[in-house]
C-alpha positions in Angstrom: -5.1 15.6 -30.9 -3.9 18.8 -32.3 -0.5 20.2 -32.5 0.4 23.3 -30.6 0.1 26.2 -31.4 -3.1 25.9 -33.4 -3.3 28.6 -36.0 -6.9 29.4 -35.5 -6.5 29.9 -31.8 -3.5 32.2 -32.3 -5.3 34.3 -34.9 -8.4 34.6 -32.7 -6.3 35.7 -29.8 -4.6 38.4 -31.9 -8.0 39.7 -33.0 -9.2 40.0 -29.4 -6.0 41.9 -28.4 -6.7 44.7 -30.9 -8.5 47.6 -29.3 -8.3 46.0 -25.9 -7.4 48.3 -23.0 -3.9 47.6 -21.7 -4.1 45.5 -18.5 -2.7 46.8 -15.2 0.9 45.8 -14.6 1.4 43.0 -12.1 2.2 44.0 -8.5 3.9 41.6 -6.2 3.4 43.2 -2.8 5.9 42.1 -0.1 4.2 41.0 3.1 7.2 39.9 5.0 11.0 40.0 4.7 13.0 37.2 6.3 15.7 38.6 8.6 19.3 38.1 7.6 18.2 37.3 4.0 19.3 38.9 0.8 16.0 40.7 0.7 16.7 42.1 4.2 20.2 43.1 3.4 18.9 44.9 0.3 16.7 47.0 2.6 13.3 45.7 1.4 10.4 46.1 3.9 6.7 45.0 3.9 4.7 47.2 1.5 7.4 47.4 -1.2 6.4 46.0 -4.6 8.4 43.8 -6.9 7.6 44.7 -10.5 10.2 42.7 -12.5 13.0 40.1 -12.4 15.8 40.6 -14.9 13.5 42.9 -16.9 10.6 40.3 -17.0 7.3 41.0 -15.4 6.3 38.9 -12.4 2.7 37.8 -12.9 2.5 35.2 -10.2 4.5 32.9 -7.9 5.2 30.6 -10.9 7.0 33.4 -12.7 8.8 34.3 -9.5 10.1 30.7 -9.0 10.9 30.5 -12.7 12.8 33.8 -12.9 14.6 33.6 -9.6 16.2 30.2 -10.0 19.7 31.7 -10.5 21.8 33.1 -7.6 22.1 36.6 -9.1 19.1 38.6 -10.2 18.1 42.2 -10.9 14.8 43.3 -9.3 12.6 46.1 -10.4 10.8 47.6 -7.4 8.5 50.4 -6.1 9.3 51.4 -2.6 6.9 52.4 0.1 7.1 56.1 -1.0 6.0 55.1 -4.6 9.4 55.6 -6.2 10.7 53.0 -8.6 14.2 51.6 -9.1 16.2 48.6 -9.9 18.5 46.6 -7.6 20.8 43.6 -7.9 20.6 40.7 -5.4 22.9 37.8 -4.9 22.5 34.8 -2.7 24.5 31.8 -1.5 23.7 28.4 -3.1 20.5 27.0 -1.7 19.6 30.2 0.2 16.1 31.6 0.1 15.7 35.2 -1.2 13.7 36.1 1.8 10.5 37.4 0.3 7.0 36.5 1.3 4.2 38.0 -0.8 0.6 38.8 0.0 -0.8 36.4 -2.6 0.2 33.9 -5.2 -1.1 35.8 -8.3 0.0 39.4 -8.8 -2.0 40.5 -11.9 -5.5 39.5 -10.9 -7.4 36.2 -10.8 -8.8 34.9 -14.0 -12.5 34.8 -13.7 -14.9 32.0 -14.6 -17.0 32.5 -17.7 -18.9 29.3 -17.5 -22.6 28.8 -16.7 -22.3 25.5 -14.8 -25.7 24.4 -13.7 -24.3 22.8 -10.5 -22.1 25.8 -9.4 -22.3 26.0 -5.7 -21.3 29.7 -5.7 -24.4 30.5 -7.6 -26.5 28.7 -5.0 -25.5 30.9 -2.1 -27.7 33.5 -0.4 -27.4 37.0 -1.9 -26.2 38.5 1.3 -23.0 36.4 1.7 -19.7 38.2 1.9 -18.1 38.7 -1.5 -15.1 36.4 -0.8 -17.5 33.5 -0.7 -19.1 34.1 -4.1 -16.0 34.9 -6.1 -15.8 32.4 -9.1 -12.4 32.0 -10.6 -11.0 29.7 -13.3 -7.3 30.2 -13.1 -4.8 27.6 -14.2 -2.1 29.1 -11.9 -4.3 28.5 -8.8 -4.8 25.0 -10.1 -1.0 24.4 -10.0 -0.2 26.4 -6.9 -3.3 25.7 -4.7 -4.9 22.6 -6.1 -8.1 24.2 -7.5 -10.0 22.8 -10.5 -10.2 24.6 -13.8 -12.1 24.0 -17.1 -9.7 25.7 -19.6 -12.7 27.4 -21.2 -11.0 30.9 -20.7 -7.5 29.8 -21.7 -5.8 31.9 -24.4 -3.1 30.9 -26.8 -0.5 32.8 -24.7 -1.6 30.8 -21.6 -1.2 27.5 -23.5 2.3 28.5 -24.6 3.3 29.4 -21.1 2.0 26.2 -19.6 4.0 24.2 -22.1 7.2 26.4 -21.8 7.3 26.4 -18.0 6.0 22.8 -17.7 3.2 23.8 -15.4 2.1 20.3 -14.6 0.2 18.5 -13.2 -3.0 20.6 -13.3 -6.4 19.8 -12.0 -9.2 19.9 -14.5 -13.0 19.8 -14.2 -14.1 17.3 -16.8 -17.7 16.4 -15.8 -18.4 14.8 -19.3 -16.6 14.0 -22.5 -19.8 14.0 -24.6 -19.9 17.4 -26.4 -23.6 17.9 -26.1 -23.8 16.9 -22.4 -20.8 19.0 -21.6 -22.2 22.0 -23.3 -25.5 21.6 -21.5 -23.7 21.3 -18.1 -21.0 24.0 -18.5 -22.1 26.3 -21.2 -21.2 27.4 -24.7 -17.5 27.4 -24.2 -17.3 23.8 -23.1 -15.7 22.4 -26.3 -12.9 25.0 -26.1 -11.9 23.5 -22.8 -11.7 19.9 -24.3 -9.7 21.1 -27.3 -7.2 22.9 -25.0 -6.9 19.8 -22.8 -6.1 17.6 -25.8 -3.4 20.0 -27.0 -1.8 20.2 -23.6 -1.9 16.4 -23.2 -0.2 16.1 -26.6 2.5 18.5 -25.3 3.2 16.3 -22.2 1.1 18.2 -19.6 -0.6 15.9 -17.0 -3.9 16.3 -15.2 -5.9 15.2 -12.2 -9.5 15.2 -13.3 -12.8 15.6 -11.5 -16.4 14.8 -12.3 -19.3 16.3 -10.5 -22.0 13.7 -10.9 -25.6 14.8 -11.3 -28.6 12.5 -11.5 -30.0 12.2 -15.0 -27.4 14.5 -16.4 -23.9 12.9 -16.6 -24.4 9.6 -14.7 -25.1 6.1 -16.1 -23.9 5.6 -19.7 -22.6 9.2 -19.9 -20.3 8.5 -16.9 -19.2 5.3 -18.4 -18.3 7.0 -21.7 -16.4 9.8 -19.8 -14.4 7.3 -17.8 -13.5 5.5 -21.1 -12.4 8.7 -22.7 -10.2 9.7 -19.8 -8.7 6.3 -19.4 -7.6 6.3 -23.0 -5.4 9.4 -22.2 -2.5 8.3 -20.0 -1.8 12.0 -19.2 -4.9 12.0 -17.0 -3.2 10.5 -13.9 -6.4 9.8 -12.0 -10.0 11.0 -11.7 -12.4 11.5 -8.8 -16.1 11.4 -8.9 -18.0 13.6 -6.4 -21.8 13.9 -6.0 -23.8 17.0 -6.6 -24.2 19.4 -3.7 -27.1 21.7 -3.8 -28.7 24.2 -1.5 -32.3 25.5 -1.0 -31.4 28.7 -2.7 -31.8 27.3 -6.2 -34.5 25.7 -8.4 -32.5 23.3 -10.7 -32.1 20.3 -8.4 -34.1 18.4 -5.9 -32.1 15.2 -5.5 -28.5 13.9 -5.6 -27.1 10.5 -4.6 -28.1 10.7 -0.9 -30.4 7.6 -1.0 -28.7 4.1 -1.0 -30.2 3.0 -4.3 -28.8 5.9 -6.3 -25.5 5.8 -4.5 -25.1 2.1 -5.2 -26.0 2.6 -8.9 -23.2 5.1 -9.2 -20.8 2.8 -7.5 -21.7 0.0 -9.9 -20.5 2.3 -12.7 -17.3 3.4 -11.0 -16.1 0.0 -9.6 -15.5 -1.7 -13.0 -13.2 1.2 -14.0 -11.3 0.8 -10.7 -10.9 -2.9 -11.3 -9.7 -2.4 -14.8 -7.1 0.2 -13.8 -6.0 -2.0 -10.9 -5.3 -4.9 -13.2 -3.7 -2.9 -16.0 -1.9 0.0 -14.2 -1.5 -1.3 -10.6 -3.6 1.4 -9.0 -7.3 2.2 -8.8 -7.1 5.5 -10.9 -10.9 6.2 -10.5 -11.9 7.3 -7.0 -15.4 7.8 -5.6 -15.9 10.5 -3.0 -16.7 9.4 0.6 -20.3 10.5 0.2 -21.0 7.6 -2.1 -19.8 5.0 0.4 -21.6 6.7 3.3 -24.9 6.9 1.4 -24.6 3.5 -0.1 -23.8 1.5 3.1 -25.2 3.6 5.9 -24.7 2.0 9.3 -22.5 -0.7 7.6 -20.1 2.0 6.4 -17.1 1.0 8.6 -17.3 -2.6 7.5 -17.3 -1.6 3.8 -14.9 1.3 3.9 -11.9 0.8 1.6 -8.5 0.3 3.3 -5.8 3.0 3.4 -4.0 1.4 0.5 -7.0 2.1 -1.6 -6.2 5.9 -1.4 -2.5 5.8 -2.0 -1.0 9.1 -0.7 -4.5 10.6 -0.2 -3.8 13.1 -3.0 -7.5 13.8 -3.4 -8.2 14.4 0.3 -9.3 18.0 -0.3 -11.8 16.7 -2.9 -13.6 14.5 -0.4 -11.8 11.3 -1.2 -10.4 9.4 1.8 -11.5 11.8 4.5 -13.5 9.1 6.4 -10.7 6.5 6.1 -8.2 9.1 7.3 -10.3 10.0 10.3 -10.8 6.4 11.2 -7.1 5.6 11.0 -6.3 8.6 13.1 -8.9 7.5 15.7 -7.4 4.1 15.8 -3.9 5.6 16.2 -5.2 7.7 19.1 -6.7 4.7 20.7 -3.5 2.7 20.4 -1.6 5.5 22.1 -4.2 5.5 24.9 -5.3 9.1 24.3 -9.0 8.2 24.4 -8.5 6.6 27.9 -6.5 9.6 29.1 -9.2 12.0 27.9 -12.0 9.9 29.5 -10.2 9.8 32.9 -9.5 13.6 32.8 -13.1 14.4 31.9 -14.5 12.2 34.6 -12.0 13.6 37.2 -13.2 17.1 36.3 -16.8 16.1 36.3 -17.1 17.4 32.8 -19.1 16.0 29.8 -18.5 17.3 26.3 -20.6 17.3 23.1 -18.6 17.3 19.8 -20.4 19.4 17.1 -20.6 17.7 13.7 -22.7 17.6 10.5 -25.1 14.8 9.7 -22.6 13.6 7.0 -20.5 12.1 9.8 -23.3 10.2 11.5 -22.5 6.7 10.0 -18.9 6.7 11.3 -18.9 9.2 14.2 -21.8 7.3 15.9 -20.1 3.9 16.1 -16.6 5.3 16.9 -17.9 7.5 19.8 -20.2 4.8 21.1 -17.4 2.2 21.3 -14.9 4.7 22.9 -13.9 4.4 26.6 -15.1 8.0 26.8 -18.6 7.2 25.5 -20.2 8.4 28.8 -18.5 11.8 28.8 -17.8 12.5 25.1 -20.7 12.3 22.6 -21.3 13.7 19.2 -24.0 16.3 18.5 -25.2 16.2 14.9 -26.4 19.6 13.6 -28.8 20.0 10.7 -27.8 22.7 8.2 -30.8 24.9 7.9 -28.9 27.9 6.6 -28.0 26.3 3.3 -30.6 23.5 3.2 -30.7 21.1 0.3 -28.4 18.2 0.8 -25.6 20.2 2.5 -24.8 18.2 5.6 -21.0 18.3 6.1 -19.4 19.8 9.1 -17.3 22.4 7.3 -20.4 24.2 6.0 -22.2 24.5 9.3 -23.1 28.1 10.3 -23.2 29.8 13.7 -27.0 30.2 13.6 -27.6 26.5 13.3 -24.9 25.5 15.8 -26.1 28.0 18.4 -29.7 26.8 18.0 -28.7 23.1 18.3 -26.6 23.9 21.4 -29.5 25.8 23.1 -31.9 22.9 22.5 -29.4 20.3 23.7 -28.4 22.3 26.7 -32.0 22.4 27.8 -32.1 18.6 27.7 -28.6 18.0 29.0 -27.7 20.8 31.4 -24.0 21.1 32.4 -22.5 19.8 29.2 -19.7 21.6 27.5 -19.5 21.9 23.7 -16.6 21.4 21.3 -16.6 22.9 17.8 -14.1 21.6 15.2 -11.8 24.3 13.8 -13.1 23.7 10.3 -16.2 25.7 11.2 -14.0 28.9 11.3 -11.9 30.5 8.6 -8.4 31.8 9.2 -9.8 34.9 10.8 -11.9 32.9 13.2 -15.2 33.7 11.5 -18.0 31.4 10.5 -19.8 31.4 7.1 -22.4 33.7 8.6 -19.8 36.1 9.9 -19.8 35.1 13.6 -16.9 34.7 16.0 -16.4 32.2 18.8 -17.6 34.8 21.2 -20.7 35.4 19.2 -21.4 31.7 19.1 -21.1 31.3 22.9 -23.4 34.3 23.4 -26.0 33.0 21.0 -25.8 29.4 22.4 -25.8 30.4 26.0 -23.2 27.7 26.8 -19.4 27.4 26.9 -17.9 26.5 23.6 -14.3 25.4 22.9 -12.7 25.1 19.5 -10.7 21.9 19.0 -9.0 19.9 16.2 -10.8 18.0 13.5 -8.9 14.7 14.2 -8.8 12.4 17.2 -5.0 12.7 17.8 -5.6 16.4 18.1 -8.8 16.8 20.0 -8.2 14.1 22.6 -5.2 15.9 24.1 -7.1 19.2 23.8 -10.0 17.7 25.8 -7.5 16.7 28.5 -6.3 20.3 28.7 -9.8 21.5 28.8 -10.6 19.2 31.7 -7.6 20.5 33.5 -9.0 24.1 33.2 -6.4 25.1 30.7 -7.3 27.4 27.8 -7.6 25.3 24.6 -5.8 27.0 21.8 -8.2 27.1 18.9 -7.0 25.4 15.8 -8.0 28.3 13.6 -5.1 30.2 15.2 -2.8 27.7 13.5 -4.1 27.7 9.9 -2.4 26.2 6.9 -0.3 28.8 5.3 -2.1 29.0 1.9 -2.3 32.5 0.6 -5.1 32.0 -1.9 -7.3 29.2 -3.2 -10.1 28.9 -5.6 -13.8 28.7 -4.9 -14.6 27.0 -8.2 -14.1 23.3 -7.5 -17.2 21.7 -8.8 -20.0 21.8 -6.2 -18.9 19.1 -3.7 -18.6 20.1 0.0 -14.8 20.2 0.0 -14.8 22.8 -2.7 -16.7 25.2 -0.6 -14.8 24.4 2.5 -11.4 25.3 0.9 -12.8 28.4 -0.5 -14.5 29.5 2.7 -11.8 28.7 5.1 -8.7 29.6 3.1 -9.6 32.5 1.0 -9.8 35.1 3.8 -6.7 37.2 4.6 -3.8 35.2 5.8 -3.4 34.7 9.6 0.1 33.3 10.4 0.0 30.0 12.1 3.2 28.6 13.5 4.5 29.9 16.8 7.5 31.6 15.4 5.5 33.4 12.8 3.0 34.6 15.3 5.7 36.0 17.4 7.4 37.4 14.3 4.3 39.2 13.2 3.6 40.5 16.6 7.0 42.1 16.7 6.5 43.5 13.2 3.1 45.0 14.0 4.3 46.5 17.3 7.2 48.5 15.8 6.6 51.8 14.1 7.1 52.0 10.4 10.4 53.7 9.5 11.6 53.8 5.9 14.7 51.6 5.5 17.8 53.9 5.2 19.6 51.5 2.9 16.7 51.4 0.6 16.4 55.2 0.7 20.1 55.5 -0.2 20.0 52.9 -2.9 17.1 54.6 -4.6 19.3 57.5 -5.3 22.5 55.7 -6.0 21.4 52.4 -7.6 22.7 53.3 -11.0 25.9 55.2 -10.1 28.6 53.1 -11.6 32.1 53.7 -13.0 33.6 51.9 -15.9 37.2 50.9 -15.9 39.4 51.0 -19.0 38.6 47.4 -19.6 34.9 48.3 -19.9 33.7 46.5 -16.8 31.1 48.2 -14.6 32.3 48.9 -11.1 30.6 50.2 -8.0 31.6 53.6 -6.5 33.9 52.8 -3.6 32.2 53.2 -0.2 28.6 53.3 -1.7 26.2 50.5 -1.6 25.2 51.0 -5.2 23.3 47.7 -5.4 21.9 45.2 -3.1 23.8 42.2 -1.9 27.1 44.0 -1.1 26.9 43.4 2.6 25.6 39.9 2.0 28.5 39.1 -0.2 31.0 40.5 2.2 29.5 38.5 5.1 29.3 35.4 2.9 33.0 35.9 1.9 34.0 35.8 5.5 31.9 32.7 6.1 33.3 31.0 3.2 36.9 31.7 4.2 36.1 30.5 7.6 34.8 27.2 6.1 37.9 27.0 3.9 36.0 27.6 0.7 37.0 30.4 -1.7 34.5 33.1 -2.8 33.0 32.4 -6.1 34.8 35.4 -7.6 38.1 33.8 -6.4 37.6 30.4 -7.9 
């Protein structure tokens, strides 16, 4: 392992900087200002831009959290009229500044420069919307949003920043430790990523690693070697192995680990690494994606599914590890609470029967669970084949409207009168499918009523009760997870595309209070904040006393936080605590 900073990397970075056009300055666009916060007291409104904190540029949310850790800061800003200025803010201990930004990176996303043969983004149809095909490789998104990176585009400055700000743990796409295999899989920059990883490990940075397993490429002995390499580095906290996902829109792959023989062969390589880690470190360390278990055991999946303790805190849930176990546990919790019985009684009383839309990847555990349920006669799964992507894509999250509508039309002809429930994972935060269809479009194309419900049993059983009672079911895509931006480049497994597809689109507030908040904000006309207008002119008008101290002009809010401090002073006196300037 090398010592940071390596001289050759620093020299090479300096050469590349010469003659390079200056990058655009970062722009942190304010999307929302929390009422009664220091930001609100200072007069900031949505649309204003934060350019610096204490004279330092704000490149992303990591910088923002790093630079705003103190209770007194100086912000550089550009207001909604395009005029720049500086303002000082102060907050009480533990108080939030009150800013919400439109994204988590403010200077542009670092693009991927690899040529990964398995990249799912390169296997999509040409007419897909641009947000689905954007390939990024940004360590900041790895830390903030849980995406996987290769470090092949990491500069010496980025390495220094990761170490200085202790940006850890990160998620890294490993795939293979063998240099020749890794170069064949990733491209000519593959070794740079390994060198960077070793230097960061030597500096104390930790990683969660991922391997996209491909038949005859990095499986077998290559996989065994990669696991040994990773296990010898304690900074690699764990590693997940996910099978190759491929579509019909490519010519490189024709098979993955979908047949039982291939899946069991892969498991035979992974299990010894798990047993060793369990004996030496007390946890499994190496995790196989759910597809391996499903493909290896088929109809015997539930009997061979690892227990919940196998997955710890389910930290790799978004990578396809532990999803089946989590669903089964949730189903059992719903059954213990009697939700399945309540849903069955409500549906029978209403004379209603429901089909739950799902991909063929769920067949081996959905089938037994639904068949053994008290609601088996009124609630059944409808497995939909993914013709849009083809290949071995069979997960629910990648189903498109065209395939769902066709399946519903065919099923409705054979089972007239049934209602159809679509899990919310089908839609993104804007309520749009992968092929740009809304729920209304789906109902029109299917020719049957469709409701959007939750993806777990404790969620959709009560929603089915509401549906049976003729109440409008609130679609789960109206309550999305508040993630501003996530990466598309996760390695080719189904969860990678689902995160990218369903979370990349513009943010749609989820919680009830936020929906009401944004409705109020959108309804009111935009009026420039008077305090901000006044401060733009008077922000730097100060006097200096004989002792040299800077003092504000009496009666003028020359910097932000004045009203806040005055209000805070009254509150502190009321609580019997002196103001900090009085201590």
